C-alpha positions as CSV (number, residue, x, y, z in Angstrom):
1,M,0.1,0.2,0.2
2,S,1.2,3.3,-0.9
3,F,1.2,6.8,0.4
4,L,-1.3,8.2,-1.8
5,D,-3.5,4.8,-1.2
6,R,-3.6,5.3,2.7
7,R,-6.5,6.9,4.2
8,L,-7.0,10.0,6.8
9,L,-10.3,10.0,8.5
10,G,-11.7,8.7,6.1
11,F,-10.8,10.7,3.1
12,R,-7.5,9.2,1.0
13,A,-3.6,10.7,1.2
14,I,-4.0,12.3,-2.5
15,D,-7.4,14.0,-1.7
16,V,-6.4,15.8,1.0
17,L,-2.9,17.1,-0.9
18,L,-5.0,18.5,-3.5
19,F,-7.2,19.9,-1.0
20,L,-4.5,21.8,0.7
21,V,-3.1,23.2,-2.7
22,L,-6.5,24.4,-3.8
23,V,-6.9,26.6,-0.7
24,G,-2.7,27.6,-1.1
25,L,-3.7,28.5,-4.4
26,I,-7.0,30.3,-3.2
27,L,-5.0,32.1,-0.5
28,G,-2.3,33.4,-3.3
29,V,-4.9,34.6,-5.6
30,Y,-6.6,36.6,-2.9
31,L,-3.5,38.1,-2.0
32,A,-2.0,38.9,-5.3
33,K,-5.5,40.5,-6.3
34,T,-5.2,42.5,-2.7
35,L,-1.8,43.9,-3.4
36,A,-2.5,44.5,-6.9
37,G,-5.6,46.9,-5.6
38,R,-3.0,48.9,-3.7
39,E,-1.0,49.2,-6.5
40,R,-3.8,50.6,-8.9
41,G,-4.9,53.6,-5.7
42,Q,-1.2,54.3,-5.7
43,I,-1.1,54.6,-9.9
44,A,-4.4,56.5,-9.8
45,T,-2.8,58.6,-6.9
46,V,-0.3,60.0,-8.6
47,E,-1.8,60.5,-11.7
48,R,-4.2,62.9,-9.9
49,K,-1.1,64.7,-8.9
50,I,0.3,65.0,-12.1
51,V,-2.6,66.4,-14.1
52,Q,-2.0,68.8,-11.0
53,E,1.5,69.8,-11.9
54,R,0.4,70.2,-15.3
55,D,-2.7,72.5,-14.3
56,R,0.2,74.7,-12.3
57,I,2.8,74.1,-15.0
58,V,0.4,76.0,-17.3
59,L,-0.6,78.4,-14.5
60,L,2.8,79.9,-13.6
61,E,3.5,79.8,-17.5
62,A,0.3,82.3,-17.9
63,E,1.4,84.0,-14.7
64,V,5.2,84.4,-16.7
65,A,4.0,85.8,-19.5
66,H,1.5,88.3,-17.7
67,L,5.0,89.4,-15.5
68,E,7.0,89.2,-18.8
69,R,5.1,91.2,-20.8
70,P,7.9,94.8,-22.8
71,E,4.5,97.1,-22.0
72,R,4.2,96.4,-18.6
73,L,8.4,95.9,-17.9
74,A,8.7,99.1,-19.7
75,A,6.6,100.7,-17.4
76,M,8.2,99.3,-14.2
77,A,11.8,100.8,-15.9
78,R,10.2,104.3,-15.7
79,A,8.3,104.4,-13.2
80,Y,10.8,103.0,-11.0
81,G,13.9,103.3,-13.0
82,G,14.1,106.5,-14.7
83,L,14.8,104.1,-17.5
84,A,13.4,105.0,-21.0
85,P,13.4,103.5,-25.0
86,A,16.8,104.3,-26.2
87,A,16.1,107.5,-28.6
88,S,17.4,106.9,-32.4
89,G,19.9,110.0,-32.2
90,H,21.8,107.1,-29.8
91,E,22.1,104.2,-32.1
92,I,25.4,104.2,-33.5
93,P,26.1,102.5,-37.6
94,P,28.1,99.6,-38.1
95,E,30.8,101.5,-39.8
96,R,31.3,104.0,-36.7
97,L,31.3,101.6,-34.1
98,A,35.0,101.1,-34.0
99,D,35.5,104.8,-33.7
100,A,32.9,105.3,-31.0
101,L,35.1,102.4,-29.0
102,Q,38.2,104.3,-29.1
103,S,37.4,108.2,-28.1
104,P,34.4,108.6,-25.6
105,P,31.3,109.9,-26.4
106,S,31.4,113.8,-26.8
107,S,27.8,114.3,-27.3
108,V,26.4,112.8,-24.7
109,P,26.1,114.5,-21.1
110,V,27.8,112.7,-18.4
111,A,25.6,113.3,-14.9
112,T,27.9,113.1,-12.2
113,A,25.4,112.7,-9.0
114,A,24.3,109.2,-8.3
115,V,20.4,109.0,-8.8
116,A,18.7,107.8,-5.7
117,V,16.3,104.2,-7.1
118,P,13.6,103.5,-4.8
119,P,13.4,99.7,-4.6
120,L,11.4,97.5,-6.5
121,P,8.1,96.5,-5.0
122,A,8.1,92.9,-4.1
123,E,6.1,90.5,-6.4
124,T,3.9,88.0,-4.7
125,E,2.1,85.1,-5.9
126,T,-0.6,87.1,-5.5
127,S,-0.4,90.1,-7.8
128,S,-3.8,90.7,-9.6
129,V,-3.2,91.6,-13.4
130,A,-5.7,94.5,-12.5
131,E,-3.0,96.1,-10.3
132,D,-0.5,95.8,-12.9
133,E,-2.6,97.0,-15.2
134,A,-3.1,100.2,-13.5
135,A,0.0,100.6,-12.7
136,A,1.2,100.4,-16.4
137,S,-1.5,102.6,-17.5
138,P,-0.6,106.0,-16.9
139,A,3.2,105.2,-18.4
140,R,1.4,104.5,-22.0
141,G,1.3,107.2,-24.2
142,L,3.2,109.5,-23.1
143,A,7.2,110.4,-23.9
144,P,10.4,108.9,-22.6
145,T,11.9,111.1,-20.1
146,A,15.2,111.5,-18.4
147,A,16.1,110.3,-14.9
148,P,15.3,112.9,-12.2
149,A,18.1,114.3,-10.9
150,A,18.8,113.7,-6.7
151,A,19.9,116.8,-4.6
152,P,23.5,117.6,-4.6
153,A,24.7,115.6,-0.9
154,P,25.7,118.1,1.3
155,E,29.0,118.4,2.0
156,P,30.9,116.6,5.9
157,K,31.4,119.3,8.3
158,P,35.0,119.1,9.5
């Protein structure tokens, strides 16, 4: 009589062995499906985060485009730095470029007093388009102005 024909509690040993293998397979499949469900949840969470980051990138690109508008930058340069676009008389043709580099310009007056420049306002994430438009609107249509002259510094007392 072999091991497979032997009876345990009225069942053949091969029947008991196959039943245990079946229970093991059932538990393995259940465990695999449970782990796969967790991974699917994690994948869905990561995909949602990717979509949120893409939306944030689009918003940040739009904000950068708004902040880099030439008319806004020109208005800020005029308002805070006293700067203006270069006039056509300040341009040098390529033929005269070598002469201009060798000799100092005689027709352009050199400012001797230092110009006090107020600090730029801090840009925040909550800056609104309306505030920037309001700041830029008075500067539109105005002719370029020269930098304001600062008052001469008082002489030190001995």
